[in-house]
PyMOL Python script that loads the backbone (N, CA, C, O; Angstrom):
from pymol import cmd

cmd.read_pdbstr("""\
ATOM      1  N   UNK A   1     -13.020  32.716  20.697  1.00  0.00           N
ATOM      2  CA  UNK A   1     -12.469  31.240  20.820  1.00  0.00           C
ATOM      3  C   UNK A   1     -10.810  31.681  20.902  1.00  0.00           C
ATOM      4  O   UNK A   1     -10.191  32.466  20.184  1.00  0.00           O
ATOM      5  N   UNK A   2     -10.373  30.913  21.992  1.00  0.00           N
ATOM      6  CA  UNK A   2      -9.024  31.095  22.339  1.00  0.00           C
ATOM      7  C   UNK A   2      -8.251  29.882  21.631  1.00  0.00           C
ATOM      8  O   UNK A   2      -8.867  28.957  21.101  1.00  0.00           O
ATOM      9  N   UNK A   3      -6.893  29.957  21.663  1.00  0.00           N
ATOM     10  CA  UNK A   3      -5.863  28.981  20.848  1.00  0.00           C
ATOM     11  C   UNK A   3      -6.168  27.598  21.180  1.00  0.00           C
ATOM     12  O   UNK A   3      -6.097  26.741  20.300  1.00  0.00           O
ATOM     13  N   UNK A   4      -6.526  27.283  22.454  1.00  0.00           N
ATOM     14  CA  UNK A   4      -6.433  25.912  22.900  1.00  0.00           C
ATOM     15  C   UNK A   4      -8.076  25.436  22.416  1.00  0.00           C
ATOM     16  O   UNK A   4      -8.231  24.290  21.993  1.00  0.00           O
ATOM     17  N   UNK A   5      -8.790  26.002  22.472  1.00  0.00           N
ATOM     18  CA  UNK A   5     -10.266  25.756  21.758  1.00  0.00           C
ATOM     19  C   UNK A   5      -9.918  25.441  20.221  1.00  0.00           C
ATOM     20  O   UNK A   5     -10.320  24.425  19.655  1.00  0.00           O
ATOM     21  N   UNK A   6      -9.181  26.356  19.652  1.00  0.00           N
ATOM     22  CA  UNK A   6      -9.168  26.297  18.234  1.00  0.00           C
ATOM     23  C   UNK A   6      -8.419  24.996  17.731  1.00  0.00           C
ATOM     24  O   UNK A   6      -8.844  24.318  16.795  1.00  0.00           O
ATOM     25  N   UNK A   7      -7.321  24.723  18.402  1.00  0.00           N
ATOM     26  CA  UNK A   7      -6.551  23.636  18.155  1.00  0.00           C
ATOM     27  C   UNK A   7      -7.412  22.270  18.519  1.00  0.00           C
ATOM     28  O   UNK A   7      -7.344  21.242  17.846  1.00  0.00           O
ATOM     29  N   UNK A   8      -8.081  22.405  19.481  1.00  0.00           N
ATOM     30  CA  UNK A   8      -8.891  21.067  19.900  1.00  0.00           C
ATOM     31  C   UNK A   8      -9.773  20.962  18.791  1.00  0.00           C
ATOM     32  O   UNK A   8      -9.807  19.826  18.318  1.00  0.00           O
ATOM     33  N   UNK A   9     -10.590  21.909  18.161  1.00  0.00           N
ATOM     34  CA  UNK A   9     -11.518  21.706  17.217  1.00  0.00           C
ATOM     35  C   UNK A   9     -10.879  21.447  15.971  1.00  0.00           C
ATOM     36  O   UNK A   9     -11.497  20.815  15.115  1.00  0.00           O
ATOM     37  N   UNK A  10      -9.592  21.898  15.733  1.00  0.00           N
ATOM     38  CA  UNK A  10      -8.975  21.504  14.479  1.00  0.00           C
ATOM     39  C   UNK A  10      -8.375  19.831  14.615  1.00  0.00           C
ATOM     40  O   UNK A  10      -8.457  19.044  13.673  1.00  0.00           O
ATOM     41  N   UNK A  11      -7.863  19.526  15.754  1.00  0.00           N
ATOM     42  CA  UNK A  11      -7.587  18.127  15.815  1.00  0.00           C
ATOM     43  C   UNK A  11      -8.707  17.320  15.714  1.00  0.00           C
ATOM     44  O   UNK A  11      -8.579  16.236  15.146  1.00  0.00           O
ATOM     45  N   UNK A  12      -9.851  17.671  16.192  1.00  0.00           N
ATOM     46  CA  UNK A  12     -11.140  16.723  16.077  1.00  0.00           C
ATOM     47  C   UNK A  12     -11.463  16.885  14.455  1.00  0.00           C
ATOM     48  O   UNK A  12     -11.644  15.845  13.821  1.00  0.00           O
ATOM     49  N   UNK A  13     -11.521  17.863  13.928  1.00  0.00           N
ATOM     50  CA  UNK A  13     -11.755  17.966  12.392  1.00  0.00           C
ATOM     51  C   UNK A  13     -10.756  16.999  11.655  1.00  0.00           C
ATOM     52  O   UNK A  13     -11.187  16.166  10.858  1.00  0.00           O
ATOM     53  N   UNK A  14      -9.446  17.119  11.928  1.00  0.00           N
ATOM     54  CA  UNK A  14      -8.731  16.386  11.219  1.00  0.00           C
ATOM     55  C   UNK A  14      -8.810  14.871  11.492  1.00  0.00           C
ATOM     56  O   UNK A  14      -8.550  14.078  10.587  1.00  0.00           O
ATOM     57  N   UNK A  15      -9.154  14.468  12.687  1.00  0.00           N
ATOM     58  CA  UNK A  15      -9.278  13.024  13.095  1.00  0.00           C
ATOM     59  C   UNK A  15     -10.513  12.601  12.196  1.00  0.00           C
ATOM     60  O   UNK A  15     -10.314  11.462  11.775  1.00  0.00           O
ATOM     61  N   UNK A  16     -11.239  12.914  11.930  1.00  0.00           N
ATOM     62  CA  UNK A  16     -12.458  12.693  11.115  1.00  0.00           C
ATOM     63  C   UNK A  16     -11.935  12.345   9.730  1.00  0.00           C
ATOM     64  O   UNK A  16     -12.415  11.391   9.117  1.00  0.00           O
ATOM     65  N   UNK A  17     -10.964  13.095   9.223  1.00  0.00           N
ATOM     66  CA  UNK A  17     -10.649  12.669   7.663  1.00  0.00           C
ATOM     67  C   UNK A  17      -9.207  11.727   7.702  1.00  0.00           C
ATOM     68  O   UNK A  17      -8.797  11.290   6.627  1.00  0.00           O
ATOM     69  N   UNK A  18      -8.561  11.471   8.779  1.00  0.00           N
ATOM     70  CA  UNK A  18      -7.288  10.930   8.575  1.00  0.00           C
ATOM     71  C   UNK A  18      -7.685   9.406   9.330  1.00  0.00           C
ATOM     72  O   UNK A  18      -8.119   9.222  10.467  1.00  0.00           O
ATOM     73  N   UNK A  19      -7.412   8.552   8.416  1.00  0.00           N
ATOM     74  CA  UNK A  19      -7.490   7.023   8.657  1.00  0.00           C
ATOM     75  C   UNK A  19      -6.306   6.702   9.568  1.00  0.00           C
ATOM     76  O   UNK A  19      -5.226   7.288   9.493  1.00  0.00           O
ATOM     77  N   UNK A  20      -6.619   5.631  10.518  1.00  0.00           N
ATOM     78  CA  UNK A  20      -5.381   5.170  11.269  1.00  0.00           C
ATOM     79  C   UNK A  20      -4.548   4.247  10.492  1.00  0.00           C
ATOM     80  O   UNK A  20      -4.913   3.333   9.754  1.00  0.00           O
ATOM     81  N   UNK A  21      -3.333   4.654  10.792  1.00  0.00           N
ATOM     82  CA  UNK A  21      -2.417   3.713   9.939  1.00  0.00           C
ATOM     83  C   UNK A  21      -2.520   2.100  10.221  1.00  0.00           C
ATOM     84  O   UNK A  21      -2.606   1.567  11.327  1.00  0.00           O
ATOM     85  N   UNK A  22      -2.488   1.446   8.916  1.00  0.00           N
ATOM     86  CA  UNK A  22      -2.502   0.077   9.235  1.00  0.00           C
ATOM     87  C   UNK A  22      -0.977  -0.582   9.227  1.00  0.00           C
ATOM     88  O   UNK A  22      -0.233  -0.296   8.289  1.00  0.00           O
ATOM     89  N   UNK A  23      -0.538  -1.433  10.242  1.00  0.00           N
ATOM     90  CA  UNK A  23       0.669  -1.854   9.884  1.00  0.00           C
ATOM     91  C   UNK A  23       0.885  -2.566   8.888  1.00  0.00           C
ATOM     92  O   UNK A  23       0.084  -3.379   8.426  1.00  0.00           O
ATOM     93  N   UNK A  24       2.389  -2.237   8.313  1.00  0.00           N
ATOM     94  CA  UNK A  24       2.762  -2.564   6.950  1.00  0.00           C
ATOM     95  C   UNK A  24       2.449  -4.459   7.017  1.00  0.00           C
ATOM     96  O   UNK A  24       1.978  -5.185   6.141  1.00  0.00           O
ATOM     97  N   UNK A  25       2.898  -4.777   8.314  1.00  0.00           N
ATOM     98  CA  UNK A  25       2.792  -6.400   8.256  1.00  0.00           C
ATOM     99  C   UNK A  25       1.576  -6.939   7.901  1.00  0.00           C
ATOM    100  O   UNK A  25       1.525  -8.107   7.514  1.00  0.00           O
ATOM    101  N   UNK A  26       0.568  -6.240   7.980  1.00  0.00           N
ATOM    102  CA  UNK A  26      -0.881  -6.772   7.670  1.00  0.00           C
ATOM    103  C   UNK A  26      -1.526  -5.924   6.606  1.00  0.00           C
ATOM    104  O   UNK A  26      -2.613  -6.317   6.182  1.00  0.00           O
ATOM    105  N   UNK A  27      -0.977  -4.744   6.082  1.00  0.00           N
ATOM    106  CA  UNK A  27      -1.543  -3.850   5.327  1.00  0.00           C
ATOM    107  C   UNK A  27      -1.493  -4.635   3.839  1.00  0.00           C
ATOM    108  O   UNK A  27      -0.490  -5.270   3.513  1.00  0.00           O
ATOM    109  N   UNK A  28      -2.666  -4.528   2.976  1.00  0.00           N
ATOM    110  CA  UNK A  28      -2.728  -4.981   1.697  1.00  0.00           C
ATOM    111  C   UNK A  28      -2.711  -3.886   0.635  1.00  0.00           C
ATOM    112  O   UNK A  28      -3.565  -3.001   0.611  1.00  0.00           O
ATOM    113  N   UNK A  29      -1.709  -3.974  -0.245  1.00  0.00           N
ATOM    114  CA  UNK A  29      -1.604  -2.733  -1.311  1.00  0.00           C
ATOM    115  C   UNK A  29      -1.875  -3.260  -2.722  1.00  0.00           C
ATOM    116  O   UNK A  29      -1.400  -4.322  -3.123  1.00  0.00           O
ATOM    117  N   UNK A  30      -2.643  -2.484  -3.437  1.00  0.00           N
ATOM    118  CA  UNK A  30      -2.984  -2.658  -4.828  1.00  0.00           C
ATOM    119  C   UNK A  30      -1.793  -2.361  -5.645  1.00  0.00           C
ATOM    120  O   UNK A  30      -0.780  -1.872  -5.145  1.00  0.00           O
ATOM    121  N   UNK A  31      -1.919  -2.696  -7.101  1.00  0.00           N
ATOM    122  CA  UNK A  31      -0.755  -2.140  -7.811  1.00  0.00           C
ATOM    123  C   UNK A  31      -0.565  -0.632  -7.902  1.00  0.00           C
ATOM    124  O   UNK A  31       0.570  -0.278  -8.221  1.00  0.00           O
ATOM    125  N   UNK A  32      -1.389   0.241  -7.699  1.00  0.00           N
ATOM    126  CA  UNK A  32      -1.182   1.523  -7.714  1.00  0.00           C
ATOM    127  C   UNK A  32      -0.357   1.792  -6.451  1.00  0.00           C
ATOM    128  O   UNK A  32       0.630   2.526  -6.506  1.00  0.00           O
ATOM    129  N   UNK A  33      -0.612   1.413  -5.715  1.00  0.00           N
ATOM    130  CA  UNK A  33       0.087   1.685  -4.253  1.00  0.00           C
ATOM    131  C   UNK A  33       1.587   1.120  -4.299  1.00  0.00           C
ATOM    132  O   UNK A  33       2.539   1.701  -3.779  1.00  0.00           O
ATOM    133  N   UNK A  34       1.658  -0.022  -4.950  1.00  0.00           N
ATOM    134  CA  UNK A  34       2.960  -0.553  -5.269  1.00  0.00           C
ATOM    135  C   UNK A  34       3.921   0.303  -6.181  1.00  0.00           C
ATOM    136  O   UNK A  34       5.090   0.572  -5.906  1.00  0.00           O
ATOM    137  N   UNK A  35       3.252   0.674  -7.282  1.00  0.00           N
ATOM    138  CA  UNK A  35       3.780   1.447  -8.085  1.00  0.00           C
ATOM    139  C   UNK A  35       4.450   2.824  -7.559  1.00  0.00           C
ATOM    140  O   UNK A  35       5.570   3.241  -7.854  1.00  0.00           O
ATOM    141  N   UNK A  36       3.442   3.463  -6.661  1.00  0.00           N
ATOM    142  CA  UNK A  36       4.000   4.591  -6.023  1.00  0.00           C
ATOM    143  C   UNK A  36       5.205   4.390  -5.018  1.00  0.00           C
ATOM    144  O   UNK A  36       6.134   5.188  -4.888  1.00  0.00           O
ATOM    145  N   UNK A  37       5.050   3.207  -4.331  1.00  0.00           N
ATOM    146  CA  UNK A  37       6.234   2.679  -3.458  1.00  0.00           C
ATOM    147  C   UNK A  37       7.373   2.552  -4.245  1.00  0.00           C
ATOM    148  O   UNK A  37       8.399   3.090  -3.828  1.00  0.00           O
ATOM    149  N   UNK A  38       7.401   1.919  -5.350  1.00  0.00           N
ATOM    150  CA  UNK A  38       8.525   1.559  -6.264  1.00  0.00           C
ATOM    151  C   UNK A  38       8.975   2.682  -7.161  1.00  0.00           C
ATOM    152  O   UNK A  38      10.014   2.642  -7.819  1.00  0.00           O
ATOM    153  N   UNK A  39       8.087   3.729  -7.144  1.00  0.00           N
ATOM    154  CA  UNK A  39       8.399   4.863  -8.139  1.00  0.00           C
ATOM    155  C   UNK A  39       8.270   4.399  -9.611  1.00  0.00           C
ATOM    156  O   UNK A  39       9.020   4.930 -10.430  1.00  0.00           O
ATOM    157  N   UNK A  40       7.464   3.537  -9.989  1.00  0.00           N
ATOM    158  CA  UNK A  40       7.122   3.173 -11.363  1.00  0.00           C
ATOM    159  C   UNK A  40       5.697   3.465 -11.892  1.00  0.00           C
ATOM    160  O   UNK A  40       4.809   3.790 -11.103  1.00  0.00           O
ATOM    161  N   UNK A  41       5.519   3.376 -12.942  1.00  0.00           N
ATOM    162  CA  UNK A  41       4.197   3.403 -13.583  1.00  0.00           C
ATOM    163  C   UNK A  41       3.439   2.319 -13.168  1.00  0.00           C
ATOM    164  O   UNK A  41       4.001   1.227 -13.090  1.00  0.00           O
ATOM    165  N   UNK A  42       2.200   2.430 -12.872  1.00  0.00           N
ATOM    166  CA  UNK A  42       1.329   0.991 -12.528  1.00  0.00           C
ATOM    167  C   UNK A  42       1.351  -0.094 -13.574  1.00  0.00           C
ATOM    168  O   UNK A  42       1.503  -1.286 -13.305  1.00  0.00           O
ATOM    169  N   UNK A  43       1.190   0.396 -14.777  1.00  0.00           N
ATOM    170  CA  UNK A  43       1.400  -0.573 -15.795  1.00  0.00           C
ATOM    171  C   UNK A  43       2.676  -1.400 -15.928  1.00  0.00           C
ATOM    172  O   UNK A  43       2.696  -2.588 -16.250  1.00  0.00           O
ATOM    173  N   UNK A  44       3.924  -0.512 -15.597  1.00  0.00           N
ATOM    174  CA  UNK A  44       5.188  -1.430 -15.619  1.00  0.00           C
ATOM    175  C   UNK A  44       5.012  -2.288 -14.470  1.00  0.00           C
ATOM    176  O   UNK A  44       5.246  -3.475 -14.697  1.00  0.00           O
ATOM    177  N   UNK A  45       4.696  -2.022 -13.421  1.00  0.00           N
ATOM    178  CA  UNK A  45       4.295  -2.918 -12.231  1.00  0.00           C
ATOM    179  C   UNK A  45       3.478  -4.138 -12.503  1.00  0.00           C
ATOM    180  O   UNK A  45       3.800  -5.254 -12.096  1.00  0.00           O
ATOM    181  N   UNK A  46       2.265  -3.853 -13.301  1.00  0.00           N
ATOM    182  CA  UNK A  46       1.598  -4.943 -13.439  1.00  0.00           C
ATOM    183  C   UNK A  46       1.995  -5.928 -14.595  1.00  0.00           C
ATOM    184  O   UNK A  46       1.758  -7.136 -14.578  1.00  0.00           O
ATOM    185  N   UNK A  47       2.650  -5.227 -15.631  1.00  0.00           N
ATOM    186  CA  UNK A  47       2.895  -6.037 -16.642  1.00  0.00           C
ATOM    187  C   UNK A  47       4.357  -6.537 -16.717  1.00  0.00           C
ATOM    188  O   UNK A  47       4.654  -7.440 -17.499  1.00  0.00           O
ATOM    189  N   UNK A  48       5.132  -6.046 -16.034  1.00  0.00           N
ATOM    190  CA  UNK A  48       6.703  -6.545 -16.004  1.00  0.00           C
ATOM    191  C   UNK A  48       7.256  -6.956 -14.599  1.00  0.00           C
ATOM    192  O   UNK A  48       8.222  -7.709 -14.472  1.00  0.00           O
ATOM    193  N   UNK A  49       6.574  -6.406 -13.561  1.00  0.00           N
ATOM    194  CA  UNK A  49       7.244  -6.811 -12.227  1.00  0.00           C
ATOM    195  C   UNK A  49       6.450  -7.805 -11.534  1.00  0.00           C
ATOM    196  O   UNK A  49       6.958  -8.795 -11.009  1.00  0.00           O
ATOM    197  N   UNK A  50       4.981  -7.509 -11.526  1.00  0.00           N
ATOM    198  CA  UNK A  50       4.340  -8.626 -10.779  1.00  0.00           C
ATOM    199  C   UNK A  50       4.173 -10.015 -11.250  1.00  0.00           C
ATOM    200  O   UNK A  50       3.649 -10.861 -10.526  1.00  0.00           O
ATOM    201  N   UNK A  51       4.636 -10.303 -12.538  1.00  0.00           N
ATOM    202  CA  UNK A  51       4.770 -11.387 -13.106  1.00  0.00           C
ATOM    203  C   UNK A  51       6.020 -12.044 -13.133  1.00  0.00           C
ATOM    204  O   UNK A  51       6.323 -12.930 -13.933  1.00  0.00           O
ATOM    205  N   UNK A  52       6.774 -11.566 -12.195  1.00  0.00           N
ATOM    206  CA  UNK A  52       8.373 -12.128 -11.982  1.00  0.00           C
ATOM    207  C   UNK A  52       8.174 -13.153 -10.988  1.00  0.00           C
ATOM    208  O   UNK A  52       7.348 -13.051 -10.081  1.00  0.00           O
ATOM    209  N   UNK A  53       9.008 -14.235 -11.181  1.00  0.00           N
ATOM    210  CA  UNK A  53       8.742 -15.320 -10.353  1.00  0.00           C
ATOM    211  C   UNK A  53       8.907 -15.144  -8.907  1.00  0.00           C
ATOM    212  O   UNK A  53       8.143 -15.763  -8.166  1.00  0.00           O
ATOM    213  N   UNK A  54       9.919 -14.282  -8.350  1.00  0.00           N
ATOM    214  CA  UNK A  54       9.869 -13.967  -6.867  1.00  0.00           C
ATOM    215  C   UNK A  54       9.067 -13.102  -6.381  1.00  0.00           C
ATOM    216  O   UNK A  54       9.027 -12.958  -5.159  1.00  0.00           O
ATOM    217  N   UNK A  55       8.172 -12.262  -7.308  1.00  0.00           N
ATOM    218  CA  UNK A  55       7.444 -11.291  -6.738  1.00  0.00           C
ATOM    219  C   UNK A  55       6.241 -11.909  -6.033  1.00  0.00           C
ATOM    220  O   UNK A  55       5.593 -12.823  -6.543  1.00  0.00           O
ATOM    221  N   UNK A  56       5.969 -11.381  -4.852  1.00  0.00           N
ATOM    222  CA  UNK A  56       4.856 -11.706  -3.660  1.00  0.00           C
ATOM    223  C   UNK A  56       3.572 -12.290  -4.544  1.00  0.00           C
ATOM    224  O   UNK A  56       3.222 -11.915  -5.663  1.00  0.00           O
ATOM    225  N   UNK A  57       3.126 -13.059  -3.921  1.00  0.00           N
ATOM    226  CA  UNK A  57       1.903 -14.079  -4.525  1.00  0.00           C
ATOM    227  C   UNK A  57       0.801 -12.983  -4.267  1.00  0.00           C
ATOM    228  O   UNK A  57       0.846 -12.304  -3.240  1.00  0.00           O
ATOM    229  N   UNK A  58      -0.222 -12.813  -5.243  1.00  0.00           N
ATOM    230  CA  UNK A  58      -1.620 -11.836  -5.121  1.00  0.00           C
ATOM    231  C   UNK A  58      -2.398 -12.679  -4.157  1.00  0.00           C
ATOM    232  O   UNK A  58      -2.426 -13.899  -3.994  1.00  0.00           O
ATOM    233  N   UNK A  59      -2.991 -11.744  -3.595  1.00  0.00           N
ATOM    234  CA  UNK A  59      -4.112 -12.247  -2.621  1.00  0.00           C
ATOM    235  C   UNK A  59      -5.439 -11.698  -3.518  1.00  0.00           C
ATOM    236  O   UNK A  59      -5.451 -10.565  -3.997  1.00  0.00           O
ATOM    237  N   UNK A  60      -6.356 -12.485  -3.650  1.00  0.00           N
ATOM    238  CA  UNK A  60      -7.677 -12.314  -4.535  1.00  0.00           C
ATOM    239  C   UNK A  60      -8.832 -12.452  -3.506  1.00  0.00           C
ATOM    240  O   UNK A  60      -9.341 -13.549  -3.277  1.00  0.00           O
ATOM    241  N   UNK A  61      -9.218 -11.350  -2.915  1.00  0.00           N
ATOM    242  CA  UNK A  61     -10.618 -11.718  -2.068  1.00  0.00           C
ATOM    243  C   UNK A  61     -11.733 -12.160  -2.892  1.00  0.00           C
ATOM    244  O   UNK A  61     -11.615 -11.881  -4.085  1.00  0.00           O
ATOM    245  N   UNK A  62     -12.754 -12.763  -2.555  1.00  0.00           N
ATOM    246  CA  UNK A  62     -13.765 -13.306  -3.147  1.00  0.00           C
ATOM    247  C   UNK A  62     -14.763 -12.176  -3.754  1.00  0.00           C
ATOM    248  O   UNK A  62     -14.839 -11.253  -2.944  1.00  0.00           O
ATOM    249  N   UNK A  63     -15.348 -12.002  -4.610  1.00  0.00           N
ATOM    250  CA  UNK A  63     -16.275 -11.058  -5.198  1.00  0.00           C
ATOM    251  C   UNK A  63     -17.527 -11.810  -5.891  1.00  0.00           C
ATOM    252  O   UNK A  63     -17.478 -13.023  -6.098  1.00  0.00           O
ATOM    253  N   UNK A  64     -18.469 -11.156  -6.183  1.00  0.00           N
ATOM    254  CA  UNK A  64     -19.666 -11.776  -6.649  1.00  0.00           C
ATOM    255  C   UNK A  64     -19.635 -12.034  -8.251  1.00  0.00           C
ATOM    256  O   UNK A  64     -20.189 -12.886  -8.945  1.00  0.00           O
ATOM    257  N   UNK A  65     -18.722 -10.902  -8.576  1.00  0.00           N
ATOM    258  CA  UNK A  65     -18.512 -11.081 -10.151  1.00  0.00           C
ATOM    259  C   UNK A  65     -17.394 -11.961 -10.672  1.00  0.00           C
ATOM    260  O   UNK A  65     -17.155 -12.191 -11.857  1.00  0.00           O
ATOM    261  N   UNK A  66     -16.784 -12.392  -9.676  1.00  0.00           N
ATOM    262  CA  UNK A  66     -15.602 -13.560 -10.055  1.00  0.00           C
ATOM    263  C   UNK A  66     -14.237 -12.955  -9.805  1.00  0.00           C
ATOM    264  O   UNK A  66     -13.995 -12.711  -8.623  1.00  0.00           O
ATOM    265  N   UNK A  67     -13.253 -12.652 -10.734  1.00  0.00           N
ATOM    266  CA  UNK A  67     -12.090 -12.301 -10.476  1.00  0.00           C
ATOM    267  C   UNK A  67     -11.910 -11.086  -9.794  1.00  0.00           C
ATOM    268  O   UNK A  67     -12.407 -10.074 -10.289  1.00  0.00           O
ATOM    269  N   UNK A  68     -11.145 -10.999  -8.515  1.00  0.00           N
ATOM    270  CA  UNK A  68     -11.150  -9.789  -7.893  1.00  0.00           C
ATOM    271  C   UNK A  68      -9.594  -8.923  -8.172  1.00  0.00           C
ATOM    272  O   UNK A  68      -8.547  -9.452  -8.545  1.00  0.00           O
ATOM    273  N   UNK A  69      -9.738  -7.983  -7.977  1.00  0.00           N
ATOM    274  CA  UNK A  69      -8.422  -7.013  -8.158  1.00  0.00           C
ATOM    275  C   UNK A  69      -7.242  -7.658  -7.209  1.00  0.00           C
ATOM    276  O   UNK A  69      -7.505  -7.952  -6.043  1.00  0.00           O
ATOM    277  N   UNK A  70      -6.072  -7.842  -7.702  1.00  0.00           N
ATOM    278  CA  UNK A  70      -5.144  -8.455  -6.849  1.00  0.00           C
ATOM    279  C   UNK A  70      -4.511  -7.536  -6.007  1.00  0.00           C
ATOM    280  O   UNK A  70      -4.112  -6.430  -6.370  1.00  0.00           O
ATOM    281  N   UNK A  71      -4.397  -8.128  -4.566  1.00  0.00           N
ATOM    282  CA  UNK A  71      -3.841  -7.091  -3.433  1.00  0.00           C
ATOM    283  C   UNK A  71      -2.482  -7.920  -2.961  1.00  0.00           C
ATOM    284  O   UNK A  71      -2.313  -9.123  -3.162  1.00  0.00           O
ATOM    285  N   UNK A  72      -1.654  -7.134  -2.369  1.00  0.00           N
ATOM    286  CA  UNK A  72      -0.309  -7.906  -2.141  1.00  0.00           C
ATOM    287  C   UNK A  72      -0.129  -7.281  -0.917  1.00  0.00           C
ATOM    288  O   UNK A  72      -0.465  -6.137  -0.611  1.00  0.00           O
ATOM    289  N   UNK A  73       0.555  -8.308  -0.088  1.00  0.00           N
ATOM    290  CA  UNK A  73       1.053  -8.052   1.536  1.00  0.00           C
ATOM    291  C   UNK A  73       1.954  -6.879   1.218  1.00  0.00           C
ATOM    292  O   UNK A  73       2.765  -7.024   0.303  1.00  0.00           O
ATOM    293  N   UNK A  74       1.899  -5.719   1.883  1.00  0.00           N
ATOM    294  CA  UNK A  74       3.041  -4.520   1.828  1.00  0.00           C
ATOM    295  C   UNK A  74       4.239  -5.019   2.245  1.00  0.00           C
ATOM    296  O   UNK A  74       5.216  -4.726   1.557  1.00  0.00           O
ATOM    297  N   UNK A  75       4.419  -5.790   3.329  1.00  0.00           N
ATOM    298  CA  UNK A  75       5.702  -6.245   3.946  1.00  0.00           C
ATOM    299  C   UNK A  75       6.266  -7.082   3.028  1.00  0.00           C
ATOM    300  O   UNK A  75       7.441  -6.841   2.751  1.00  0.00           O
ATOM    301  N   UNK A  76       5.674  -8.111   2.419  1.00  0.00           N
ATOM    302  CA  UNK A  76       6.405  -8.913   1.388  1.00  0.00           C
ATOM    303  C   UNK A  76       6.916  -8.114   0.207  1.00  0.00           C
ATOM    304  O   UNK A  76       8.061  -8.304  -0.204  1.00  0.00           O
ATOM    305  N   UNK A  77       6.042  -7.153  -0.400  1.00  0.00           N
ATOM    306  CA  UNK A  77       6.413  -6.396  -1.454  1.00  0.00           C
ATOM    307  C   UNK A  77       7.796  -5.452  -1.011  1.00  0.00           C
ATOM    308  O   UNK A  77       8.689  -5.231  -1.830  1.00  0.00           O
ATOM    309  N   UNK A  78       7.837  -4.951   0.348  1.00  0.00           N
ATOM    310  CA  UNK A  78       9.006  -4.204   0.589  1.00  0.00           C
ATOM    311  C   UNK A  78      10.231  -5.081   0.516  1.00  0.00           C
ATOM    312  O   UNK A  78      11.292  -4.795  -0.038  1.00  0.00           O
ATOM    313  N   UNK A  79       9.869  -6.394   1.273  1.00  0.00           N
ATOM    314  CA  UNK A  79      10.937  -7.171   1.558  1.00  0.00           C
ATOM    315  C   UNK A  79      11.623  -7.608   0.117  1.00  0.00           C
ATOM    316  O   UNK A  79      12.831  -7.761  -0.059  1.00  0.00           O
ATOM    317  N   UNK A  80      10.672  -7.760  -0.789  1.00  0.00           N
ATOM    318  CA  UNK A  80      11.325  -8.149  -2.266  1.00  0.00           C
ATOM    319  C   UNK A  80      11.935  -7.080  -2.714  1.00  0.00           C
ATOM    320  O   UNK A  80      13.062  -7.327  -3.143  1.00  0.00           O
ATOM    321  N   UNK A  81      11.600  -5.951  -2.775  1.00  0.00           N
ATOM    322  CA  UNK A  81      12.272  -4.653  -3.238  1.00  0.00           C
ATOM    323  C   UNK A  81      13.620  -4.620  -2.613  1.00  0.00           C
ATOM    324  O   UNK A  81      14.669  -4.435  -3.230  1.00  0.00           O
ATOM    325  N   UNK A  82      13.492  -4.826  -1.263  1.00  0.00           N
ATOM    326  CA  UNK A  82      14.897  -4.561  -0.598  1.00  0.00           C
ATOM    327  C   UNK A  82      15.995  -5.788  -0.929  1.00  0.00           C
ATOM    328  O   UNK A  82      17.215  -5.675  -0.807  1.00  0.00           O
ATOM    329  N   UNK A  83      15.364  -6.839  -1.322  1.00  0.00           N
ATOM    330  CA  UNK A  83      16.385  -8.018  -1.716  1.00  0.00           C
ATOM    331  C   UNK A  83      17.233  -7.356  -3.122  1.00  0.00           C
ATOM    332  O   UNK A  83      18.242  -7.908  -3.560  1.00  0.00           O
ATOM    333  N   UNK A  84      16.858  -6.545  -3.518  1.00  0.00           N
ATOM    334  CA  UNK A  84      17.773  -6.259  -4.621  1.00  0.00           C
ATOM    335  C   UNK A  84      18.734  -5.105  -4.304  1.00  0.00           C
ATOM    336  O   UNK A  84      19.338  -4.565  -5.231  1.00  0.00           O
ATOM    337  N   UNK A  85      18.900  -4.706  -3.043  1.00  0.00           N
ATOM    338  CA  UNK A  85      19.806  -3.702  -2.380  1.00  0.00           C
ATOM    339  C   UNK A  85      21.253  -4.450  -2.958  1.00  0.00           C
ATOM    340  O   UNK A  85      21.511  -5.652  -3.004  1.00  0.00           O
ATOM    341  N   UNK A  86      22.098  -3.267  -3.382  1.00  0.00           N
ATOM    342  CA  UNK A  86      23.402  -3.742  -3.832  1.00  0.00           C
ATOM    343  C   UNK A  86      24.090  -4.182  -2.517  1.00  0.00           C
ATOM    344  O   UNK A  86      23.569  -3.851  -1.452  1.00  0.00           O
ATOM    345  N   UNK A  87      25.203  -4.893  -2.528  1.00  0.00           N
ATOM    346  CA  UNK A  87      25.821  -5.383  -1.527  1.00  0.00           C
ATOM    347  C   UNK A  87      27.349  -5.070  -2.048  1.00  0.00           C
ATOM    348  O   UNK A  87      27.729  -5.499  -3.137  1.00  0.00           O
ATOM    349  N   UNK A  88      28.142  -4.340  -1.244  1.00  0.00           N
ATOM    350  CA  UNK A  88      29.598  -3.925  -1.612  1.00  0.00           C
ATOM    351  C   UNK A  88      30.458  -5.032  -1.155  1.00  0.00           C
ATOM    352  O   UNK A  88      31.677  -4.975  -1.319  1.00  0.00           O
TER     353      UNK A  88
END
""", "prot")
cmd.dss("prot")
cmd.show_as("cartoon", "prot")
cmd.util.cbc("prot")
cmd.orient("prot")
C-alpha cells in the first residue's frame, strides 16, 4: 500500500467516526455541554445559572415518560455568556 492509498483509507475510517458539525445557530446543548463551554461544573450550571432570569429558555422535546431533559439553543447560550463581557 502506498502513501496515497493509506491516506485515503485513513480518511474514510475517520469519516465513519466523525459527526458533521451542526451550526451553532441551530445546535441544542445539554447542561453538560453548557458546563464544558462555560468551564463550570454541570451542577453549578443546573442549580445556579440556568435558573437566572436572563438565561436562555429551555427546550423540552416530548417523551413518552413525561418531563424531558432540558436542551438549550447553543447560540443563545453563547450570546448570554458574551453579554457579561467587560466594557472598558
